[in-house]
C-alpha positions as a printed Julia matrix, in Angstrom:
553×3 Matrix{Float64}:
 21.83  192.46   12.25
 23.94  195.67   12.09
 23.7   195.75   15.76
 24.74  192.41   16.57
 27.82  193.01   14.4
 29.06  195.98   15.63
 32.78  195.29   14.83
 32.25  195.09   10.97
 32.46  199.21   11.24
 33.88  200.13   14.73
 37.71  202.07   14.95
 39.5   199.84   17.82
 42.45  201.91   19.41
 44.98  199.86   21.24
 46.11  201.11   24.57
 48.88  199.45   27.84
 47.19  200.72   30.63
 50.4   201.37   32.45
 52.0   204.09   29.93
 48.32  205.74   29.22
 47.99  208.1    32.47
 49.25  208.0    35.86
 46.51  209.19   38.94
 48.14  208.27   41.83
 51.85  209.62   41.16
 53.29  205.79   41.1
 55.07  206.13   37.74
 52.8   203.46   36.53
 49.75  204.47   34.43
 46.29  202.64   36.3
 42.3   202.82   35.2
 41.55  205.84   37.22
 43.89  207.61   35.09
 42.35  206.01   31.88
 39.36  206.99   33.05
 40.04  210.68   33.47
 41.07  210.31   29.61
 38.02  208.5    28.03
 36.78  211.93   26.7
 39.8   212.63   25.26
 39.8   209.32   23.55
 35.32  209.58   22.73
 36.62  212.88   20.83
 38.46  211.52   18.99
 36.23  209.11   17.27
 37.15  205.99   18.82
 34.56  203.2    19.43
 36.32  200.22   21.27
 39.25  200.31   23.55
 41.22  196.98   23.16
 42.91  197.2    26.87
 46.5   195.03   26.86
 47.35  193.08   30.17
 46.13  194.1    33.11
 45.55  191.61   35.68
 48.0   190.29   38.78
 51.58  189.41   37.06
 55.26  190.22   38.02
 55.9   191.74   34.94
 58.52  190.06   33.35
 56.72  190.11   29.4
 54.84  193.7    30.27
 51.59  191.63   31.62
 51.4   189.05   29.41
 53.43  186.8    32.09
 49.92  185.95   34.71
 49.32  185.08   38.08
 45.94  185.49   38.42
 43.29  185.69   35.83
 40.52  186.96   38.36
 42.18  190.22   39.34
 43.68  193.84   38.97
 47.28  194.21   39.85
 47.29  196.59   42.08
 49.62  198.69   40.26
 46.5   199.84   38.26
 43.96  199.61   40.72
 41.3   197.52   41.68
 38.05  195.57   39.83
 36.37  198.22   41.78
 38.43  200.43   39.29
 37.57  198.53   36.62
 34.45  198.14   36.77
 34.04  202.32   36.99
 36.15  202.22   34.25
 33.94  199.59   31.87
 30.8   201.88   33.0
 32.47  205.22   32.2
 33.04  203.73   28.46
 29.34  202.25   28.12
 28.4   206.08   28.83
 29.84  207.1    25.9
 29.04  203.94   23.97
 33.0   202.56   23.9
 33.22  198.82   24.07
 36.33  197.73   25.79
 37.65  194.66   24.54
 41.03  192.57   26.87
 43.49  190.53   25.82
 42.89  187.33   27.07
 46.49  185.36   27.72
 45.74  181.81   27.79
 48.57  179.7    26.04
 50.56  180.02   28.58
 51.0   181.74   32.58
 53.63  183.09   34.83
 55.54  180.59   36.67
 54.36  182.55   39.8
 51.06  181.53   39.2
 49.33  179.42   41.84
 48.54  177.0    39.08
 52.34  176.5    38.32
 53.68  176.04   42.02
 51.07  173.6    43.11
 51.9   171.88   39.66
 55.67  171.46   40.45
 55.35  171.07   44.35
 53.19  167.94   44.13
 53.15  165.52   41.02
 49.86  163.99   42.13
 48.28  167.71   42.62
 45.3   168.12   39.92
 47.35  171.06   38.25
 50.23  169.02   37.3
 47.88  167.73   34.25
 47.76  171.51   33.33
 51.12  172.06   32.46
 53.14  170.33   29.87
 56.12  168.07   31.46
 58.81  165.7    30.07
 60.82  163.44   32.41
 63.41  163.74   29.58
 64.62  166.58   27.14
 63.24  166.52   24.17
 64.91  166.15   20.76
 63.27  169.7    19.73
 64.22  171.62   22.36
 66.07  174.07   20.76
 63.09  174.27   18.0
 59.82  176.63   17.57
 61.2   179.86   19.49
 58.77  182.46   19.25
 61.69  184.91   20.59
 64.95  183.51   18.4
 68.05  185.36   19.26
 66.55  185.81   22.87
 64.87  182.59   23.82
 67.37  179.18   23.81
 65.39  176.65   24.45
 61.6   175.67   24.79
 62.0   173.21   27.26
 63.63  174.08   30.44
 64.18  171.73   33.84
 62.52  172.16   37.19
 64.63  171.3    40.03
 61.32  171.25   42.41
 59.09  169.35   39.85
 62.14  167.05   38.36
 60.92  167.09   35.15
 60.99  169.82   32.01
 58.21  171.69   31.35
 57.28  173.21   27.66
 57.06  177.07   27.05
 56.56  178.09   23.43
 57.64  181.76   24.91
 60.68  182.42   27.6
 61.02  179.95   30.21
 58.97  182.1    33.31
 55.89  181.58   30.63
 55.04  177.66   31.23
 51.9   176.67   28.55
 49.41  175.54   29.61
 48.18  171.99   28.79
 45.0   173.66   26.99
 43.57  170.5    25.66
 43.02  169.22   28.98
 39.07  169.23   29.83
 39.52  171.14   33.33
 42.01  174.41   31.59
 39.67  174.25   28.77
 36.47  174.57   31.45
 38.79  176.86   33.06
 39.09  179.21   30.05
 35.89  179.53   29.7
 35.31  180.47   33.11
 37.77  183.42   32.91
 36.1   184.48   29.52
 32.09  184.49   31.76
 34.1   186.3    34.58
 35.35  189.28   32.29
 31.63  189.61   30.77
 30.23  189.92   33.91
 32.02  193.07   34.44
 31.14  194.68   31.1
 33.39  194.16   28.45
 32.67  193.35   24.94
 34.76  190.25   23.75
 38.54  189.48   23.65
 41.59  189.71   21.71
 43.13  186.22   21.65
 46.46  186.07   22.27
 48.65  183.33   20.18
 45.51  181.7    19.13
 47.27  178.9    16.61
 49.45  178.28   20.19
 46.3   177.82   22.2
 44.52  175.15   19.44
 48.03  173.43   19.12
 48.46  169.98   20.8
 51.39  170.04   22.26
 54.38  167.32   24.37
 57.2   165.6    24.1
 55.81  163.47   21.7
 54.36  165.87   19.24
 56.7   166.31   16.4
 54.24  168.6    13.94
 51.38  169.95   16.42
 47.87  169.3    15.0
 45.85  172.54   14.97
 42.42  171.29   17.48
 39.65  174.31   15.7
 36.95  173.09   17.42
 38.25  174.79   20.44
 37.76  177.66   18.63
 33.89  177.05   18.3
 33.76  176.37   22.24
 35.19  180.24   23.03
 32.72  181.11   20.5
 29.73  179.61   21.74
 30.1   180.75   25.15
 30.66  184.22   24.68
 28.09  184.8    22.8
 25.7   182.67   25.36
 26.58  184.75   28.31
 26.69  188.12   25.74
 24.96  187.96   22.35
 27.29  189.9    20.82
 30.5   189.61   22.4
 33.46  189.49   20.03
 36.69  187.01   19.84
 39.51  188.77   18.15
 42.57  186.48   17.05
 45.84  187.44   16.88
 46.63  184.17   14.3
 49.91  184.58   12.13
 48.68  182.01    9.69
 48.69  181.17    5.84
 45.71  182.72    4.12
 44.79  179.22    2.82
 44.2   178.18    6.49
 42.05  181.85    7.2
 38.5   179.35    6.86
 39.95  177.76    9.56
 40.11  180.33   12.35
 36.81  181.76   11.24
 35.13  178.87   10.23
 33.39  178.09    7.52
 29.69  178.61    8.47
 31.24  181.48   10.69
 31.13  179.6    13.72
 34.72  180.39   15.14
 36.47  183.54   15.35
 34.46  186.7    14.55
 38.1   188.59   13.86
 41.73  187.96   12.84
 44.52  190.32   12.36
 44.75  190.6     8.46
 49.2   190.06    9.38
 49.22  188.81    5.2
 47.92  192.31    4.84
 50.12  194.27    7.26
 53.34  192.56    6.07
 52.81  193.33    2.27
 51.55  196.72    2.75
 54.77  197.75    4.18
 56.96  196.19    1.54
 54.68  198.36   -0.56
 55.41  201.71    1.02
 58.81  200.36    0.81
 59.26  199.73   -2.81
 56.23  201.9    -4.35
 54.71  198.39   -5.66
 51.18  197.41   -4.82
 51.47  194.07   -6.37
 51.7   192.14   -3.42
 50.02  193.85   -1.88
 46.65  193.3    -4.12
 47.85  189.94   -4.22
 47.08  189.44   -0.12
 44.05  191.36   -0.69
 42.77  188.6    -2.55
 43.89  186.42   -1.23
 41.97  186.99    2.13
 38.81  188.03    0.24
 37.73  185.0     1.3
 35.33  185.2     4.25
 32.25  184.66    6.27
 29.51  187.36    6.03
 30.27  187.42    9.75
 33.46  187.61    9.89
 36.14  190.48    9.9
 39.64  191.56    9.4
 41.32  193.31   11.83
 43.87  195.77    9.22
 46.66  197.65   11.48
 49.94  199.57   10.88
 51.73  198.81   14.64
 50.95  197.1    17.51
 52.87  196.8    20.7
 55.34  193.74   18.91
 57.08  193.91   16.21
 56.39  194.0    12.51
 56.72  190.82   11.75
 58.09  190.4     8.73
 58.36  186.65    8.46
 55.47  186.26    5.46
 57.87  187.92    3.24
 60.43  186.78    0.81
 64.23  187.37    1.73
 64.38  190.07   -1.55
 60.94  191.39   -0.15
 61.8   191.56    3.7
 65.28  193.42    2.45
 63.51  195.97    1.18
 61.35  196.87    3.84
 64.29  196.58    6.18
 66.42  199.22    4.18
 63.84  201.44    4.03
 62.21  201.02    7.46
 64.44  199.86    9.57
 68.54  199.83    8.25
 70.1   199.27   11.6
 70.44  196.2    13.36
 69.23  197.76   16.88
 65.87  198.42   14.68
 65.53  195.27   14.17
 64.55  192.43   16.36
 64.73  188.14   16.13
 65.63  188.16   12.77
 62.41  188.42   11.46
 60.93  191.88   12.88
 61.4   195.8    12.79
 60.62  197.31   16.47
 60.4   201.13   15.65
 57.12  202.8    15.81
 55.5   204.01   12.9
 56.49  207.86   12.7
 60.24  207.04   12.93
 60.11  204.47   10.87
 58.44  207.11    8.23
 60.64  209.85    9.27
 58.57  211.81   10.26
 57.25  212.76    7.47
 53.49  213.64    7.47
 52.87  213.47    4.09
 53.74  209.54    4.06
 52.04  209.38    7.87
 48.63  210.4     5.82
 49.32  208.23    3.3
 49.67  205.19    5.73
 46.71  206.03    8.12
 45.03  206.99    4.95
 45.43  203.22    3.99
 44.57  202.0     7.16
 41.45  203.41    7.33
 40.61  202.39    3.87
 41.69  198.76    3.59
 38.79  196.32    3.99
 38.38  195.45    7.44
 37.92  197.38   10.88
 41.13  199.71   11.26
 43.14  198.67   14.84
 44.87  202.27   15.92
 47.89  202.02   18.77
 48.29  204.62   21.24
 50.23  207.53   20.46
 50.08  207.04   16.83
 47.28  209.99   16.53
 49.64  212.49   17.56
 53.1   210.58   15.93
 54.82  209.33   19.04
 58.27  207.9    18.69
 60.29  204.88   19.71
 63.39  204.6    22.54
 65.87  202.24   20.92
 68.0   202.21   24.33
 65.07  200.34   25.93
 65.38  196.53   25.01
 63.26  194.38   22.86
 59.96  195.43   22.4
 59.41  197.95   25.18
 60.97  200.73   22.6
 57.73  201.59   20.85
 55.52  200.9    24.81
 56.73  204.58   26.19
 54.18  206.4    28.02
 51.74  208.46   26.18
 52.92  211.85   25.55
 50.03  214.26   26.96
 51.61  217.42   26.91
 54.91  219.5    27.43
 55.39  219.35   31.31
 57.98  216.76   33.27
 57.43  213.73   31.6
 54.76  214.49   29.12
 51.82  214.64   31.43
 51.97  210.79   32.44
 52.92  210.95   35.68
 54.27  213.23   38.61
 56.54  210.74   39.5
 60.16  211.07   38.82
 60.18  207.5    37.86
 58.05  206.35   35.43
 57.39  202.61   34.31
 59.32  203.37   31.41
 61.3   206.46   30.82
 58.8   209.04   28.46
 60.92  210.22   25.04
 62.64  213.55   25.53
 64.29  214.42   22.79
 64.34  217.07   19.52
 62.73  214.87   17.22
 60.08  213.22   18.59
 59.85  213.96   22.68
 57.37  215.04   24.36
 58.51  218.67   24.47
 57.73  218.42   20.9
 55.34  215.93   20.59
 52.17  215.26   22.89
 48.48  215.85   22.39
 48.0   219.04   24.08
 49.86  220.98   21.56
 48.37  219.4    18.89
 44.9   219.82   19.97
 45.38  223.52   20.01
 46.91  223.02   16.26
 43.73  222.72   13.58
 46.31  221.71   10.79
 48.04  218.83   13.37
 48.96  215.39   12.9
 45.65  214.44   15.81
 42.94  217.02   14.6
 43.47  215.42   10.55
 43.09  211.59   12.33
 39.95  212.47   13.92
 38.55  214.2    10.71
 40.16  211.02    8.78
 37.9   208.63   11.64
 34.63  210.76   11.37
 34.67  210.27    7.76
 35.71  207.08    8.02
 32.17  206.04   10.1
 30.34  207.88    7.79
 31.88  205.14    4.71
 30.27  202.04    5.91
 30.74  200.45    2.6
 34.87  199.58    3.78
 33.4   197.87    7.02
 30.53  195.88    5.7
 30.61  196.13    1.91
 32.35  193.63   -0.93
 36.21  195.73   -3.05
 37.23  194.97   -6.2
 40.73  196.02   -6.97
 40.53  199.12  -10.17
 43.32  199.19  -12.69
 45.34  202.48  -12.41
 47.8   201.6   -14.88
 50.77  201.43  -12.37
 51.93  199.72   -9.79
 52.76  202.14   -7.52
 48.95  203.41   -7.63
 46.49  201.35   -5.16
 42.27  202.46   -6.22
 39.92  199.98   -4.66
 36.3   200.29   -5.05
 33.43  199.11   -2.1
 30.09  198.55   -2.43
 27.61  198.06   -0.05
 23.74  198.92    0.0
 22.88  200.18   -3.98
 25.93  202.98   -2.65
 29.74  202.89   -3.84
 33.26  204.64   -2.01
 36.66  204.33   -4.45
 39.9   205.18   -2.65
 43.09  205.96   -4.69
 46.5   205.92   -2.68
 49.62  206.59   -4.6
 52.67  205.09   -2.29
 55.73  206.8    -4.84
 57.78  209.78   -4.04
 56.72  210.79   -7.49
 53.83  212.23   -8.68
 51.39  209.93  -11.26
 48.61  210.22  -13.67
 45.84  207.35  -13.75
 43.56  206.59  -15.99
 40.21  205.48  -13.68
 37.18  203.03  -15.05
 35.17  203.0   -11.98
 31.91  201.2   -13.77
 28.69  202.37  -12.0
 25.59  200.95  -13.89
 23.27  203.84  -13.67
 24.66  205.64  -11.26
 25.79  208.96  -11.48
 29.73  208.76  -12.87
 31.25  211.8   -10.89
 33.22  211.1    -8.3
 32.64  213.49   -5.33
 35.81  213.85   -2.99
 34.8   213.07    0.38
 38.01  215.21    1.9
 38.44  218.51   -0.46
 36.44  220.22   -2.91
 38.8   218.45   -5.59
 35.97  216.23   -7.55
 36.02  214.46  -10.66
 34.22  214.14  -13.61
 34.83  211.33  -16.56
 36.41  213.05  -19.88
 34.8   211.49  -23.66
 36.15  208.85  -22.86
 33.82  207.92  -20.35
 36.92  207.57  -17.72
 38.29  209.2   -15.0
 42.04  211.44  -15.78
 43.29  212.18  -11.76
 46.94  213.15  -11.13
 47.98  212.1    -7.61
 50.62  214.09   -6.16
 53.84  211.79   -4.37
 51.94  210.08   -1.26
 48.82  211.09   -2.29
 45.42  209.43   -1.4
 41.95  209.9    -2.67
 38.62  209.42   -0.95
 35.77  209.15   -3.81
 32.15  208.71   -3.76
 30.5   207.25   -6.57
 27.56  209.6    -7.89
 26.43  212.47   -5.1
 26.28  213.04   -1.63
 23.12  212.33   -1.82
 23.95  208.5    -1.23
 21.9   208.69    2.4
 19.07  209.1     0.16
 19.44  206.2    -2.29
 20.96  203.58    0.3
 18.71  200.37    0.42
 17.79  198.66    3.58
 19.25  195.1     3.24
């Protein structure tokens, strides 16, 4: 069971291939470069790599406009290079999941080209068309302020086509049986080449009904079960990780009441309320989000993240909360995006404050679910706000203080490497931090190692403990006769708390897993703790003989 549910306690590392390492000097990262950095990721403690799109693409949307699902874009290498990479991961015990971008294709995809040229082509029905521009064409844009419509006229087809995203990304008619069969074939292809699953892009749109006469799209959740049955038939422990920014009351529709749909989903509800909690030192909405997203099948898991390749979407917060987060982390209009989010990386959002960075990552690794770390976050990489939209947070990895951060020997990297006095590669890079025992990178490696030794967080049940202040969050996890307590002070001033941890027949002592600062209960049977500003504690309840006390089921 534990082997089959490896994702319950994984450490997932998200990277963009084109900005990780360039081995051939063309300015674009590639599979050979990534393979040369696998020992770095293995040493960091990564157990799973989530790889952004790398298939053939015109690259108008960072590869999310796929033109051939069965290939590797020549910029990145060949299918042979991919197989060598996946084999290298397997040798190191690292699994690979890849982006599955099947809500839409590139308008350069042969399927769309055939569909627009010939109304009798079988591919015509693989997309969504209308003879007239639908009245709701100016609604439902994913990128408001940048995207003007969801229906665009194609002169060659003499019809309008539907695109939930940019106009160069026509939506597939995912309700069509032939399209669904092709999606399974795509998944089967990459599973045979060594992947352990897929991060499914834009899942609510994939399963929604589409068409000119559709006023209120209906989700076809049975599609998710078909996807899951297929990947588990091909590879018993393959997983589907859904990008689905939905409300908690629909979570079980995506997981399935019997756990027969998505294995994992990103917890956008917790993510947004976490940033509000850090901005306002108010954990109450976060606690509410944790409790609202607690129900899930035993085999299901949340993916927890701080930042990713997209903007920090704050659309689920109310207006007052959203403005509070904007004021704290993205006050300038240039830092905001699509009228709903922040396009910055985490380190500059937190002003490079080491205390706050440690607090944020400690929360990432101790909230209920599986942590997902964005490349470069382990060294505190910054962003380049001069780049358009989301590209500001997609700059090349900073490996050293050599030219272009050691990313490439080319004078023209795919995106400019950050070079400034605060977050530039000259100051922030992996080589410098590897040699500094107190660096953020080495701290991250140690915290990952400790997270692996706390399977209670990934597998166990949690409860929120009362701390007497809205600024301090305390969680207790229980699993197989063992318990872990984690405490975080989100305020910029110290707080003294009184904590009743329960424990039944267990020793009431709290053993600190990160320092020698242990805690014994006082005469009232409670723990009286002082947490410094932005302080955090990881405690094991009882003692370090917990492995001897762990039950088998």
